[in-house]
C-alpha positions in Angstrom: 11.0 10.4 -7.9 7.6 8.5 -7.9 4.6 9.9 -9.1 3.1 11.0 -6.0 6.5 12.9 -5.0 6.7 14.6 -8.2 3.1 15.8 -7.9 3.8 17.3 -4.5 7.1 18.8 -5.8 5.2 20.3 -8.6 2.6 22.0 -6.4 5.2 23.2 -4.3 7.2 24.9 -7.0 4.1 26.3 -8.6 3.3 28.0 -5.2 6.9 29.2 -4.9 6.6 30.7 -8.6 3.2 32.2 -7.9 4.9 33.9 -4.5 7.9 35.2 -6.5 5.9 36.6 -9.5 3.7 38.5 -7.0 6.7 40.0 -5.4 8.0 41.1 -8.7 4.7 42.5 -9.7 4.6 44.8 -6.6 7.9 46.0 -7.1 9.5 44.5 -4.2 13.1 43.5 -4.4 13.6 39.9 -5.5 15.1 37.5 -3.0 17.4 36.1 -6.0 17.3 37.7 -9.1 17.3 34.4 -11.2 14.8 32.7 -9.0 12.1 32.8 -11.1 13.8 31.6 -14.3 15.1 28.6 -12.0 11.8 27.9 -10.7 10.2 27.8 -14.1 12.8 25.5 -15.5 12.4 23.1 -12.6 8.7 23.1 -13.4 9.4 22.4 -16.9 11.8 19.7 -15.9 9.3 17.9 -13.9 6.5 18.2 -16.4 9.0 16.9 -18.9 9.5 13.4 -17.0 5.6 13.3 -16.6 5.1 13.6 -20.3 7.7 11.1 -21.3 6.3 8.4 -18.9 2.9 8.8 -20.3 4.4 8.4 -23.9 6.3 5.5 -22.8 3.1 3.7 -21.6 1.7 1.7 -24.1 -1.6 3.0 -25.4 -4.5 0.9 -25.1 -5.6 -0.7 -28.4 -9.0 -0.3 -29.6 -11.7 -3.0 -29.9 -10.9 -5.2 -33.1 -14.1 -5.2 -35.6 -15.3 -8.7 -36.7 -14.3 -9.0 -40.2 -17.1 -9.8 -42.7 -17.0 -13.4 -43.9 -16.3 -14.1 -47.5 -17.7 -16.7 -49.8 -20.8 -18.2 -48.5 -23.9 -19.5 -50.7 -25.6 -17.1 -53.5 -29.0 -17.9 -53.6 
């Protein structure tokens, strides 16, 4: 799954989670009792993959500072 597809799926899952939590808060009967937990786990899985990819990417190294020259003439 590429990054764009993951972002789309993550948005869909978060919308679904919002809907399920809203239903539960209003006292409605859940469509499936374990649906909220399943959606939360799927969101966590996607976020885990995104985090792993960010950590695997090489971090840009800071620019090196010029070292002072040693020696030289003393006056």
